[in-house]
N, C-alpha and C positions, 0 to 999 in steps of 0.2 A: 543577318542576311549577307550575301556575298559582297565583297568590296572589289571594285575594279578600277583600273586606271581608265579614265574617260577616253584618253588618246588610244590606248591599246584596244579597248572595246570597239571604238569607231573604226579603227583599222581592220579589226577582225571582221566586223559587219560589212565593210566595203569589199574585203576579199570574198566573203561568202556570197555577197550579191553578184559580184563579177562571175563567180562559179555558176550561179543560177542562170545568168544570161548565157554564158558559154555552153552549158549543158542543154539549154533549150534549143540552140542551133541544130542539134541532131534531128529534132522532130520536124524541122522545116523541110527535110528531104522526104518525108512521108507523103503518100498519096492522101487524097481526101477520104477515100474509103478506109485507109488505115487510121487516120485521125479520128474518125467517128465510130471506129469499131468498139463495141461494147462486149466485154468478156462474158457477161451474163446479164439477165434482166435486172435493172436497178443499179448496175455497176456503171461508173462513168467511163466514157471514152477519154483519150488524150485531149481532144478539143474541149470536152466538158471540164476536165481537170483544170485546164488553163482558164476557162471561163469563170470557174469558181475563184481561182486565184485573183483574176481581174476584178471581179465584184468585191472581194474583200479589200484589195488594195485601194480601189476607188473610194471605198467607204472611209479609209483612214488617211489617205494622203493629203486631201484638202484640209481637214482639221489640224494636221501636223504643220502644214505650211502656214496656216494662219497664226499659229501659236509661236513658231520660231521666228517669224517675222518681227514680232514685238518683244521678244525675250531679250533681257539684258545679258551683258557678258558676265561670265562666271570665272574667277580666277583659279579655283581648285580643280585639280585633275582627278579627284576621286569621285567614284559613283557607287552608291549603295543601291542594290536592287531591292525593290519592295517585296513584301510577303506575298501579295496577290500575284504580282508580276512573275516572281520566281516560281510559284505554283503553276500558273498558266503555261510558262515556258517549258516546265518539266513535263507537262501533258502534251504539248505541241511538238517539241523537239523529238526527231527520230532517235531511237536508241542506237548504241554502238553497232549492234548486229543488223540495223536497218528496219527493225520492227517498230511499230508505233502503237501508242495507246489509242484505242478506237474511240471516236467522238462522233456525236450526231451533228450534222451540219444544220445551222440555222436557216430557216426558210429564205431569208433575204440574200443568202449566199449560195443558194442552190442554182445550178446552171440550167435553168429550165428552157431558156431560149438561146439557141445558137444562131448566128447569122449564116449567111451562105458561104462566106470565105473563112474556112476553118483556120487557115494559117494566120489570118489576121489576129486570132486570139493569141497566138504565139508572139507575134509582133507587138501586140498591145502589152503583153506581159513584159517584154523586154523594155518597152517605153516606161512601164511602171518601175522596173528595176533601175532605169536611168533616173527617175524621179527620186527613188529611194537613195540612190547614190549622191544626188544633189542634196537631199536632206541631210544625209550623214555628213557631207562636207560642210554644210552650214551650221551644224550643231557642235562643231569641234570646240567652241568656246562657250557653249551654253550650259546651263544647269539642267542636266538630263533628269534630275530627281524632282525638281520644282515644277517643271512643265508637265502638265497632265492632260491626257487626251480621253474623251469618252470611249468606253469600251463595252461592247455587247448590249448592255442594258442601261436605261436611264439611271443616273446617279452613280453609275460605276465607271471608274476611270483607272488608267494605268499611268504610271510615270513614263515619260517619253523614252527613256532609255530602255525600259522593260518592253514597251510596245514595239520599238524598233527590233529588239531581239526576237520577240514573238513573230513579227512579220517575216523576218528572214527565215526563222525556223519553220514557219508555215509553208514557205515556198520550198524549202528543202524537203519537208514531209511529202509534199505533193509531187516534186520532182522524182523522188523515189517511187512513188505510186506510178507515174507515167513511164519510168524506166522499166519497171516490172511489167507493165502492159505492153511495152514495145517489144520485150523479149517473147512475149506470147504471140505477137503479130508476126515477128520475123521468122 
């Protein structure tokens, strides 16, 4: 499995999280009609894309916070990705050409209900990015391999380092989707 410098990995994830926040700003200029425009039946609007991201981040941020609060310090700067984490990351991360591996969304993460303030979904996503930023800053001295967080199904968990990589890649994946949709709107 890949070996990383914990410090370098966290720095990279912090930079990528900042890019997610900055690139979300563009969508705040759109009208409500543009934010809820669906390119085809069953395809998500930009507001729904961000609702999906918010649902998934809400699901993982609290368990991460509860684990890092009690985690002991860890002197080593190395981090080994796990087999499952590396596999999931490979499926979630957009490819160099911007294409993605098609995945079915779990029902709990489907953006079935949008509020009336569509821009609030974008603002909420930026708050979740701030929470991810705080988490990344707090784990700079923690063992990212030993801390495990439940993932998708009961009994299944990912190392904290792998889950953080997956959450950032998931945001990047859907940012590309929203950007493609915005070009269709403009």
